[in-house]
N, C-alpha and C positions, 0 to 999 in steps of 0.2 A: 448395506452399510448401516452401522449404528453410530450414535453420537451421544455425547454428554458434555455439558458446560458447567463449570464451577468457578467460584471466585473466592478471594480472601482479602481482607483489609487488616490483617494482624499487624501488630506494632513492629515486629522485626521481620527481616527477610526469611530467616530460618523458620519462624513460626508460620509465616504466610505460605511458604513452600510446602511445609508439612500439611497444613490445613487444606490447601486447594488440591494437592495431590491425593490426600486421603479421601476427599469427596469424589474425585475422579475414580479412584480404585473401587469405591463402594458403588459407583453409579454405572460403570460399564465394564464388562468382561472382555478380555482379549483386545485391549486397546492397541492399535498399530502405530499411532502417532499422537503426541500431545503438542498442540500448537499453543504456545504460551506467550502472554503479553502482559508486561509488568510496568511498574513505576520506576523511573530513574532514581527515585529516592531510596529504593532498596539496594542493598549490595547484591548485584546480579549473580556473582559466584556463589554466595551463600544461598540465594534463592534456588538456583539450579541444583545445587548439591542436595538440598532438602527435598526437592521434587524427585530427583533420581533415587533417593533412598526409599521413598514411598512407592515409586513406579519403576522398579528394576527391570531393565530390558526394554523399556518403552522409549523410543526415540523422542527427544524433546527439541523443539526449535521454535524460534520466534524472535521477539525484540521488545524493546521498551516502546510505549505508546504515549503520545502527547496528552497529558493531563488526565487520562482515564480511559475506560472502555465502556461499552454498553452490552449488556446481556439481558436475558428475560427478567433479571432482577431490577433492571433500570440502569441509570448512569452510575458507574462505580469509579470513584476517584476524587478529583478536585484537590482539596487540601489534605486528603487522606491517601497514604500509599496503598497500592492495589496490585493484584495480579489476577488474571483470568486464564483459564485453559479451555480450549475446545479439543476434546479427545474424539478420535475417529477410529473405528475398528469394524470387526465382522469378518466372516469367512470369505466374503466376496471382494476383499481389498487387500493388496500388498503394498506397503509403502517403504521406499528406500530414501534415506536422508543423508545429507553431507553438508559440511560447512568448512570454511577456511578464512582465516584472517589475512588481510592484505598487508604485505610488508612495505617498507619505505620505497623499495625499488621493485615494483611488481607489474605484471601484465594482467589486467582485469579479464581480458578475453581468454587468456591462458588459464586463469583460475576457473572461469566458467566451464571450459572444456574438462578440466580435471574434476570439477564437482559433478558434472554429468556422468562421467565414467564411474566415480565413486558411488553416486546414488544408485546407478544400475547394479553395481556390485553389491551394495548393501541390501537391495531388494532381491538378490539372487537372479537377476535377469540380464540378458544380453541384447535387449531390444528397447526401443523408445517407450516411454510411459503413455498412458491414455491422456493424462494431463499432468501439469506440474505447478508447484508453488515456489516462490522465491521471496526472500527478504534480504535487503542489503543496506549498506550505509548510503546516505543520499549524496552520491558523487559520480559513480561510474556504472550505474545500473544498466545502461544501454549495452555496455561492453561485456558485462557478465552474461546478459541475455544472448549476445552474439556468440559467446563461447559455448554456452549450452546448446544453442541451435546448430553450431558447427557439428556437434556430435549426434543430436537426435532429430534434427530437422525442425520444421515448423509445427510444433505441438502446442495446443492451447495452454495458456498459463494464467495465473493470478497471483496477487500478493501486493506488498508495499514496503516502503523504506522505514527503517528505524527512526524514532523521533525522541526528542527530549522536551522538557517544558519551557526551555529558554532559548531555543534555536542557537545553542552554544556548543554543539558537538559533544554533549554529555550522554548521547544515546548509546545503547548496547544491543548487540545481536546475541541470540542464544543458540547454542549448538551442543546438545547433550549437557555435560557439566562445564563446557568451555564457554567463555563469553569474551567478546572483543568488540571494539568500536568501529573498526574499518574492515569490511570484508563482505561475505555473502554466504547465505545458507539456502539450501534447496530441499524440496521433498518431491519425489516422483511417485505418482499414484498409478497402480496397475489394477484395473477393475472394469467389470462390465456395467457398473452402475453409471448413470448419466451425469453430465456436468454441463452447466450453463453459466456463462458470465456476461454481465452487462457492464460495459466500461464507458463512462460519459463524464463530461464536465457539467452538463445540464445548464449551460448558459445559453443565452440567445446571441446569434450573430448580429453585428452591426454592419453598416455599409462603410465603415472606416477600416481600410486595410492598405498594406503596402508591401513591397518586395524588399527582403533583406539583401542589401547590397554589400555589406561588409560585416564579417564576424571576427572576433578576437578570441580564438579558441572555440570550444564546443558550446559554451554556455554564456557567451557575452556578445550581445548584439551591438555592434558598433554603429551601423548606419541602416536606416530604412529609406529607400528611394534616394540614396545619396546624401541624406541629412543625418545629423546626430540622432540616434534612436530615441533618446529621452526627449529631445525637442519635439519629435514627431508625436510621441505618445502624449506629451503635455498638451499639444495642440488638439489632438483628438479628444482629450478629456476637458478642454477649456480651462486648464489649470496653469499656474505659474510654474515654469520648469524648475526654478530654484527650490520650490516647496517639495519637489520630488527627488532631490539629490540626497543620497545616503539611505538610511533605513526607512524613512517614511514611505518610500515607494512600495515596500513589502505589504503594508497594511492597506494603503490606498488602492492597490491594484487587485485586492481580493474580489471586489465587485466588478472589476473591469480588466481581467487578464488578457493575455494574448492567446490566440489559437492558431494551430496549423492543421490543415486538412490532409487526411491520408490520400493515397493515389486514386481511390475509388470514391472518395467523398462520403464514406460511411461514418467516419470518425473524425471529430475535431479534437485533437490532443492539445490540452491546455499547457501553456508555458507561463508560469508564474513569474512576473518581474520581481526579483528579490532585492535588488539594490540599484539605486541611481548613482552611477559612478561620476567622479569629478569631471571626467572628459565627456560626460553626457552619453556614455554608452549605458546599456541596460544588462545587468547580470540576471539570468533567468535560471529556473530550477531544473531544466532538462535540455537535451541537445537540440540545437537549431543549425541549419546549414544555409549558406548563401544561395540566393536566387529562389528562396522559398517565400511564399506570401504569408504574412502574419495578419490576423484579423483581430480587431479589438472586440472582445466579447462583453456581454452586458448581463448584470444580475444585481440583486440587492439581498439583504438579510432574509426577507420573506422568501425569496427564491431559493436561498441556501437551505432554509429550514424545510420548505416544501419539496425540495428535490429528493429527499429521502423516500417519501411515500411514492413519488412519481417514478423514481428509478427502480424501486423495489417492485412496483406494479409492472413496469416494463420487463423486468427480469422474469417475473412469474408468467407474463404473457408469452415471452420467448420460450419458456420451459413448456408451457402448454402446447405450443406449436410443434414441439419436438416429441410430444407424447409423454412428457415427464409427469410422473405421479407426484405424490407428496414427498418433498425432499427429506433426506435424513438430517440435513443441517444446512444452515446458511452461514456464510462467512462474508462480512461486510467490511471493506476497506474504505475509510472515510478520511479525506484530507484534513490534516491538523490545522491548516490555514483557514479552511472553512469553519472548523470547530471554533477557532479563536474569534472569528467574526460573529458567529452565532452566540457566543458568550453565555449569558445567563438564560438563554432560551434553549439550552441543551436538554432540558426536560421535555420539551416538545419533540425534539429529535428522538429521544429515547422512547417516548410514547408511540411515535410513528414506526420505529423499528419493531417494537413489541406487537403493534397491531398488524403490521404487514407480515411478520413471521407466523402469526396465527398458530402459536403453540409449538412450532418447530424450534429446536434448540439453535441458538445463534450466538455469535460473538462479533462485535464491531470494534475495530481498533482505529486509532487516529495517527496518520502517517505523514512523513515529509516527502513522499513520492508514491504514486499509485501505478499499478501494473494491471493490464488486461488485454483483451483481444477482441477484434470484430471478425465475424465469419468472412472468409475470403481475403482477410487482411493480415497484417503482420502483428506479432506480439509487440506491445507498445508501452511506453512509460509516459507519465504526465504528472502535473502538479495541480492542486485545486480540483481534483477529480474524485469520482466514486467508482470503485470496482466491486460490484456486488455479485456474489457467486452462490449458486445452489448446487448442493452435492448429494449424490446418491438417490 
């Protein structure tokens, strides 16, 4: 597998698309896919049209990223619009991509099934891929995954949700020259080259935990141990519950989110408390079910910054155990909430990515949901997490 990374911060979307795609065209021959991550300040349709003009026949997919991206150039973004592309190619890889917008009356699981079939067809295959990638709007990720899995079975995957800068639904998904705010895109990889993913929240567990005794839908915890969920969380934190009603819970919980363990205990999937509701229930960023234990996790900004080098090191260790040589590329999915808490220390995070990549091309995006897997476990989604992947 071969890879190349390029960025642009040109003033307009058309200029940025032309510039970044021109760099890709000059940097890699026979690109099989262009994974693109841009600013929500750009017109996404103009951006994709310009990329497609420079890279005819190369599938493009991706999404907008929260405030910026990180590449070997460092942090790209902030107050400046940006776009970055990680292109992958070579004779040893075939990639099939597919995407679909979600209508007002849709079945996310059905969309996932259709995307799996379309991605196989696009790759000229009638069998499951070796691994796959997904990006989606931050709402029904679990059900898109279920639909894909219905068709191909439990195949390792990675990816993340689209994001904007304001948590206001201004994100966009990229699918060729098409762009939409609600839906899903996938890429199926057929290759003999290896793949390793490390999926973690990188928080410490506390001894404060309880059983979810009532849910209101998939993403609203009504009660923990028979008490209003927000009251329990406030007690765990030693905080006034009224100070957590509404939006303040989102930022307050970045250093102390909730976690749920998988059935083997290998993964603690993080559930980010997004809003403290007036009835003292807690809206969270991914699915929770009744009779599940939720654990209060613990971290601070130093932990968030340090987790990049720690997790990248764990990824490389896992790769070495599998006899993995030097990767062709790294793709790093980093939670946008963590990035918000890191704030002006983002330069330290960029330095850590660059050091850990050690000359291997990479791209890091900032998402509103993260996807990954643990060996012997299920593909999973979470928030406030890291999904770090070594390719090829």
